[in-house]
C-alpha positions as CSV (number, residue, x, y, z in Angstrom):
1,X,9.3,116.3,80.8
2,X,6.5,119.5,82.5
3,X,6.8,120.9,85.6
4,X,7.6,118.7,88.4
5,X,4.8,117.6,91.0
6,X,3.8,119.8,94.1
7,X,4.1,118.5,97.0
8,X,1.1,116.6,98.1
9,X,0.6,117.9,101.5
10,X,0.9,122.0,99.8
11,X,-2.2,120.4,97.3
12,X,-4.2,118.8,99.7
13,X,-4.0,122.2,101.6
14,X,-5.2,124.0,98.5
15,X,-8.2,121.5,98.3
16,X,-9.4,122.4,101.4
17,X,-7.5,123.7,104.2
18,X,-7.0,121.8,107.8
19,X,-9.3,123.0,110.7
20,X,-7.2,122.6,113.1
21,X,-3.7,122.5,114.0
22,X,-2.7,119.7,112.1
23,X,-0.9,119.4,109.2
24,X,-2.5,119.1,105.4
25,X,-1.2,115.4,105.5
26,X,-2.2,114.9,109.2
27,X,-5.7,115.7,107.8
28,X,-5.6,113.4,104.6
29,X,-8.4,111.3,105.9
30,X,-10.2,114.0,107.0
31,X,-10.3,115.7,103.4
32,X,-10.4,112.5,101.1
33,X,-9.7,114.5,97.7
34,X,-10.9,112.3,94.7
35,X,-9.1,114.3,91.7
36,X,-6.2,115.9,91.7
37,X,-4.8,118.3,88.6
38,X,-0.9,118.0,87.9
39,X,1.8,119.1,85.5
40,X,-0.5,122.1,84.1
41,X,-3.5,119.9,84.0
42,X,-2.1,117.2,81.4
43,X,-1.7,115.1,84.6
44,X,-5.0,113.9,86.7
45,X,-5.1,111.7,89.3
46,X,-8.8,110.6,90.5
47,X,-10.1,107.5,92.6
48,X,-13.7,106.2,91.8
49,X,-16.7,105.6,93.8
50,X,-15.9,102.5,96.2
51,X,-12.1,102.0,94.3
52,X,-9.8,101.8,96.8
53,X,-6.7,102.4,94.6
54,X,-6.1,105.7,92.6
55,X,-6.0,106.0,88.9
56,X,-4.7,108.6,86.7
57,X,-5.1,110.0,82.9
58,X,-2.1,111.9,81.0
59,X,-2.3,113.9,77.9
60,X,0.5,113.2,75.3
61,X,2.4,115.1,72.5
62,X,-0.5,113.8,69.9
63,X,-3.6,115.2,71.9
64,X,-4.2,111.4,73.1
65,X,-5.7,110.7,76.5
66,X,-4.7,107.4,78.3
67,X,-5.9,106.0,81.8
68,X,-4.0,103.5,84.0
69,X,-4.2,102.2,87.3
70,X,-1.7,103.7,89.7
71,X,-2.2,100.4,91.4
72,X,-1.9,102.8,95.1
73,X,-3.9,103.2,97.9
74,X,-2.4,106.1,99.3
75,X,-2.3,109.6,97.4
76,X,0.8,110.5,97.7
77,X,2.4,107.3,96.4
78,X,-0.2,107.6,93.6
79,X,0.8,111.3,92.9
80,X,4.5,109.5,92.2
81,X,3.1,106.9,90.3
82,X,1.6,109.0,87.7
83,X,4.4,111.4,87.3
84,X,6.4,108.7,86.7
85,X,4.2,106.9,84.4
86,X,3.1,110.0,82.5
87,X,7.3,110.8,82.2
88,X,7.7,107.2,80.9
89,X,4.9,107.6,78.1
90,X,6.3,111.0,77.0
91,X,9.9,109.5,76.7
92,X,8.8,106.3,74.9
93,X,6.6,108.5,72.4
94,X,9.8,110.6,71.5
95,X,11.6,107.3,70.9
96,X,8.7,106.3,68.2
97,X,7.9,103.4,70.9
98,X,4.0,102.8,71.7
99,X,3.3,104.9,74.9
100,X,3.3,101.3,77.3
101,X,5.0,98.1,77.3
102,X,3.5,95.0,77.7
103,X,5.2,91.5,78.3
104,X,5.1,88.9,75.4
105,X,2.6,86.4,77.6
106,X,0.1,89.3,77.4
107,X,0.2,89.7,74.0
108,X,0.3,85.9,73.1
109,X,-2.7,85.6,75.3
110,X,-4.5,88.4,73.4
111,X,-3.3,86.8,69.6
112,X,-4.7,83.1,70.5
113,X,-8.1,84.9,71.4
114,X,-7.9,86.2,68.4
115,X,-7.5,83.4,66.5
116,X,-9.6,81.1,68.3
117,X,-12.2,83.9,68.0
118,X,-11.9,84.1,64.5
119,X,-12.0,80.0,63.7
120,X,-15.4,79.9,65.7
121,X,-17.5,82.2,64.0
122,X,-15.8,80.9,60.5
123,X,-13.9,83.6,59.5
124,X,-10.3,81.9,60.3
125,X,-8.4,80.0,58.0
126,X,-7.5,76.1,58.7
127,X,-3.7,77.3,58.6
128,X,-4.8,79.4,62.2
129,X,-4.5,76.1,64.0
130,X,-0.9,75.8,63.0
131,X,-0.2,79.3,64.4
132,X,-2.0,78.6,67.5
133,X,0.5,75.3,67.8
134,X,3.7,77.7,67.4
135,X,2.4,79.8,70.0
136,X,1.3,78.0,72.7
137,X,4.2,75.1,72.3
138,X,7.3,77.3,71.0
139,X,6.7,80.7,71.5
140,X,5.3,81.4,74.7
141,X,7.2,78.9,76.6
142,X,10.6,81.2,75.5
143,X,9.7,84.6,75.1
144,X,7.0,84.8,78.0
145,X,9.1,87.5,79.9
146,X,10.2,89.2,77.3
147,X,9.1,92.2,76.1
148,X,9.1,92.5,72.0
149,X,10.7,95.6,71.4
150,X,14.1,94.7,73.2
151,X,14.5,91.3,71.5
152,X,17.5,90.9,69.3
153,X,18.6,89.3,66.4
154,X,20.7,86.7,68.6
155,X,17.7,86.4,70.9
156,X,16.1,85.2,67.5
157,X,19.0,83.1,66.7
158,X,18.7,81.3,70.0
159,X,15.1,81.2,70.3
160,X,15.4,79.0,66.5
161,X,18.0,77.1,67.7
162,X,16.2,75.9,70.8
163,X,13.3,75.1,68.7
164,X,15.0,73.0,66.7
165,X,16.2,71.0,69.6
166,X,12.5,70.9,71.0
167,X,11.4,69.7,67.4
168,X,14.3,66.9,67.4
169,X,14.8,67.8,63.9
170,X,15.2,70.2,61.1
171,X,12.0,71.9,59.9
172,X,11.0,72.3,56.3
173,X,10.7,75.7,54.6
174,X,6.9,74.9,55.1
175,X,7.0,74.6,58.7
176,X,9.2,77.7,59.0
177,X,6.6,79.9,56.8
178,X,3.8,78.8,59.7
179,X,6.2,80.0,62.4
180,X,6.7,83.2,60.7
181,X,3.0,84.0,59.9
182,X,2.4,83.1,63.6
183,X,5.1,85.4,64.3
184,X,3.8,88.3,62.3
185,X,0.3,87.5,63.4
186,X,1.7,88.5,67.3
187,X,3.2,91.9,66.1
188,X,-0.1,92.8,64.3
189,X,-1.9,92.2,66.9
190,X,0.6,93.7,69.1
191,X,0.6,97.3,67.0
192,X,-3.3,97.2,66.6
193,X,-3.7,97.1,70.8
194,X,-1.3,100.3,70.7
195,X,1.0,98.0,72.7
196,X,3.7,98.2,69.7
197,X,4.7,101.3,67.5
198,X,4.8,100.7,63.7
199,X,7.8,101.7,63.4
200,X,9.5,99.8,66.0
201,X,12.2,97.1,64.2
202,X,11.5,93.7,65.8
203,X,13.7,90.9,64.4
204,X,11.9,88.7,61.7
205,X,11.8,84.6,62.0
206,X,14.0,83.0,59.2
207,X,12.0,81.2,56.7
208,X,15.0,79.3,54.5
209,X,14.7,75.2,55.9
210,X,14.4,72.1,54.2
211,X,13.0,71.8,50.8
212,X,9.9,70.1,51.0
213,X,9.8,66.6,49.0
214,X,6.9,66.7,46.1
215,X,3.7,64.9,47.7
216,X,3.6,61.5,46.2
217,X,0.7,61.1,43.4
218,X,-0.9,58.0,41.4
219,X,0.0,57.2,38.4
220,X,-3.0,56.9,35.6
221,X,-2.6,53.1,36.1
222,X,-3.1,52.8,39.8
223,X,-5.3,55.5,40.1
224,X,-7.7,52.8,38.1
225,X,-6.7,50.3,39.9
226,X,-7.4,51.7,43.1
227,X,-11.2,52.9,41.9
228,X,-12.0,49.4,40.8
229,X,-10.3,48.1,44.0
230,X,-12.7,50.2,46.4
231,X,-16.0,48.7,44.8
232,X,-15.9,45.6,46.6
233,X,-13.6,47.1,49.5
234,X,-16.2,49.2,50.3
235,X,-18.9,46.3,50.8
236,X,-16.5,43.9,52.9
237,X,-16.8,45.9,56.3
238,X,-17.5,43.3,59.0
239,X,-18.2,45.7,62.4
240,X,-20.9,48.2,61.9
241,X,-18.7,50.8,62.1
242,X,-17.0,50.1,59.2
243,X,-20.4,49.3,56.9
244,X,-20.7,53.0,57.3
245,X,-17.1,54.2,57.1
246,X,-15.9,52.2,54.4
247,X,-18.6,53.5,51.9
248,X,-17.8,57.0,53.0
249,X,-14.0,56.5,52.4
250,X,-14.7,55.3,48.7
251,X,-17.0,58.4,48.2
252,X,-14.6,60.4,49.8
253,X,-11.6,59.4,48.0
254,X,-13.8,59.8,44.2
255,X,-14.7,63.2,45.5
256,X,-11.2,64.3,46.0
257,X,-9.6,62.8,43.2
258,X,-12.6,64.3,40.7
259,X,-12.2,68.3,42.0
260,X,-8.6,68.3,43.5
261,X,-10.0,69.9,46.8
262,X,-7.7,69.5,50.1
263,X,-8.8,67.0,52.1
264,X,-9.6,67.9,55.8
265,X,-11.2,71.2,56.4
266,X,-12.5,71.9,52.7
267,X,-13.8,68.2,52.3
268,X,-15.3,67.4,55.9
269,X,-16.5,71.2,55.4
270,X,-18.7,70.8,52.4
271,X,-22.7,70.7,52.7
272,X,-24.8,70.1,50.3
273,X,-26.0,73.7,50.2
274,X,-22.4,74.3,48.9
275,X,-23.4,71.8,45.7
276,X,-25.6,73.2,42.5
277,X,-25.7,72.5,39.2
278,X,-23.9,75.0,36.7
279,X,-25.3,75.0,32.6
280,X,-23.3,76.5,30.3
281,X,-23.9,76.6,26.4
282,X,-26.8,73.5,27.4
283,X,-24.3,71.9,29.2
284,X,-24.4,71.1,33.2
285,X,-21.7,70.8,35.2
286,X,-21.7,70.4,38.8
287,X,-20.2,73.6,40.8
288,X,-19.3,72.9,44.4
289,X,-18.2,75.9,47.1
290,X,-15.4,75.0,49.6
291,X,-13.6,76.9,52.1
292,X,-10.3,76.2,53.6
293,X,-6.8,77.5,53.7
294,X,-7.0,80.1,51.3
295,X,-10.9,81.1,51.5
296,X,-13.6,80.4,49.7
297,X,-13.7,79.5,46.2
298,X,-15.9,77.5,43.7
299,X,-14.8,74.4,42.0
300,X,-16.2,72.2,38.8
301,X,-16.0,68.7,39.6
302,X,-15.6,65.9,36.9
303,X,-19.2,64.4,35.3
304,X,-18.0,61.5,37.3
305,X,-18.5,62.4,40.5
306,X,-22.0,62.4,40.3
307,X,-22.2,59.1,41.2
308,X,-20.4,59.3,44.5
309,X,-22.9,62.5,45.2
310,X,-25.8,59.7,44.5
311,X,-24.1,57.2,46.9
312,X,-24.2,59.5,49.7
313,X,-27.7,60.8,48.8
314,X,-28.7,57.3,48.6
315,X,-27.6,56.8,52.1
316,X,-28.4,59.9,53.9
317,X,-31.9,60.8,52.8
318,X,-35.2,58.9,52.5
319,X,-36.2,58.9,48.8
320,X,-39.8,59.6,49.9
321,X,-38.3,62.9,51.2
322,X,-37.4,64.2,47.6
323,X,-34.7,63.9,44.7
324,X,-30.9,64.5,44.0
325,X,-31.8,67.7,42.3
326,X,-34.6,69.0,44.7
327,X,-31.7,68.3,47.4
328,X,-29.5,70.8,45.3
329,X,-32.1,73.5,45.4
330,X,-33.3,73.0,49.1
331,X,-30.8,75.1,51.0
332,X,-29.9,71.9,53.0
333,X,-27.1,72.6,55.5
334,X,-26.0,69.2,56.7
335,X,-22.9,67.8,55.7
336,X,-22.2,66.0,52.7
337,X,-19.7,63.6,54.4
338,X,-21.0,61.9,57.2
339,X,-22.6,58.3,58.6
340,X,-26.5,57.7,57.8
341,X,-27.1,58.4,61.1
342,X,-25.5,62.2,60.4
343,X,-22.6,61.7,62.7
344,X,-19.3,63.1,60.8
345,X,-16.2,61.3,61.6
346,X,-13.2,63.8,62.7
347,X,-10.7,61.9,60.4
348,X,-10.6,59.4,57.7
349,X,-6.7,59.0,57.4
350,X,-7.0,55.9,59.6
351,X,-9.6,54.1,57.8
352,X,-7.2,54.9,54.3
353,X,-4.4,54.4,55.2
354,X,-6.3,50.5,55.7
355,X,-7.3,50.8,52.4
356,X,-4.1,51.9,50.6
357,X,-2.5,48.0,52.9
358,X,-5.7,46.4,51.6
359,X,-5.0,47.7,48.3
360,X,-0.7,47.2,48.0
361,X,-0.9,51.0,46.9
362,X,0.3,52.5,50.3
363,X,4.0,53.1,48.9
364,X,5.6,55.0,45.4
365,X,8.3,52.5,44.0
366,X,10.7,54.9,45.8
367,X,9.3,53.9,49.2
368,X,7.2,56.9,49.4
369,X,4.0,56.8,51.6
370,X,0.6,58.1,50.0
371,X,-1.9,60.1,52.2
372,X,-5.0,61.3,51.2
373,X,-3.3,64.6,50.1
374,X,-2.0,61.9,47.6
375,X,-5.3,62.8,45.6
376,X,-4.7,66.4,45.6
377,X,-1.5,65.6,43.4
378,X,-2.6,63.3,41.6
379,X,-5.6,65.6,40.4
380,X,-3.2,68.6,39.6
381,X,-0.3,66.3,37.8
382,X,-3.4,64.5,35.2
383,X,-4.7,67.6,34.9
384,X,-1.4,69.2,33.5
385,X,-0.3,66.0,31.4
386,X,-3.4,63.9,30.5
387,X,-5.7,67.4,29.7
388,X,-3.5,70.2,29.2
389,X,-4.9,72.3,31.5
390,X,-3.0,75.7,32.1
391,X,-1.6,76.8,35.2
392,X,-3.9,79.2,36.0
393,X,-6.9,77.9,35.2
394,X,-5.4,74.9,37.7
395,X,-4.8,77.7,40.1
396,X,-8.3,78.6,40.5
397,X,-9.4,75.3,40.6
398,X,-6.6,73.9,43.5
399,X,-7.2,77.4,45.4
400,X,-3.1,77.9,44.9
401,X,-1.4,80.7,43.2
402,X,0.3,79.9,39.8
403,X,3.8,80.4,41.2
404,X,2.8,77.6,43.4
405,X,1.6,75.9,40.8
406,X,4.7,76.1,38.4
407,X,7.0,75.8,41.2
408,X,5.7,72.1,42.3
409,X,4.9,71.0,39.0
410,X,7.9,72.5,37.2
411,X,8.9,68.9,35.7
412,X,5.5,68.4,34.4
413,X,4.9,72.0,32.8
414,X,8.3,71.5,31.4
415,X,7.3,68.0,29.6
416,X,4.2,70.0,28.4
417,X,5.8,72.9,26.7
418,X,8.2,69.8,25.1
419,X,4.9,68.3,23.8
420,X,3.9,71.3,22.7
421,X,7.2,72.1,20.3
422,X,8.2,68.9,19.2
């Protein structure tokens, strides 16, 4: 623990003996020391210029120095507080804990700031938005005044029961994976800031939930029907906004189906500078660079995707400014999916639901409702069944691991094997 602190009166007397019969303590305001050394110099109490409270710095067994405010106005209380902080820090270090403890709310605020900063800088993944929701809506209200290192498995179990009641349903495995990842991000922030020891045993969140149903896809005949139906439907909008939105949705749907990219972050984040030609053995391929949930990757579009891009180009650019091929080499940074005036809608989900209603393709035979994500599922299904694309190639194109592709489409891969073996 180190040597006990000497009485403050004795320290002040050594610093500057009083000139009257008053005691050292009584002459505090006259002497006004600004720095005191305690515990063989391992604890230093000092006051900064123009500061009312006293600060301290102390040295731990690993040789590191740490600075804290004692939050005290009198030097007597500051010395006592500094020694208490020093003793507690050494005790925590021997137990393998961080030298100072932060409550959950402080760690959560720092984690949220890091996640938002990475998203603003374009380095964050789209799933970070889900992490933010988990922290703000569930972790913070429940754990705000707790400390991470004191949590037990019972605390986590009680939280999970509370969370499920708040959600009013049993969460699916994919949802629980987001909660577990957000929790791990909190722990990572705490360790990086020195608020939690790497050796601290913090309970993990459960990831065992209801298995998600596979996304409903379109059959080959249904997707062909949809592609034909959209030709007239895209031109039948009555309102000005419909005359912009419907053609945009048609091109959006086709590009999703012809590439397998994720709708939302990947598709809406696509810019013209991300579109280029790739030539291999005298054949030109349309190549797109997307960035989303799993980072940045290149993908190859079906040859027919060029028609969708030509329509987008014709609505957005004056032909006198150059050709389509010139655009692809001009490093144009504008969004691909936008109105003719440059505006990009936040979401196309509502218009897609109207398209599904008007085309009578909104639900599968078993009653599952189709969404824009169904186009990605359709792409994967037809690639496996019709084109015999191998899983590893498909995983590179879609930005998923081969294991995930095989797990989600195991029935299809089994069918492919049967076709090859029979």
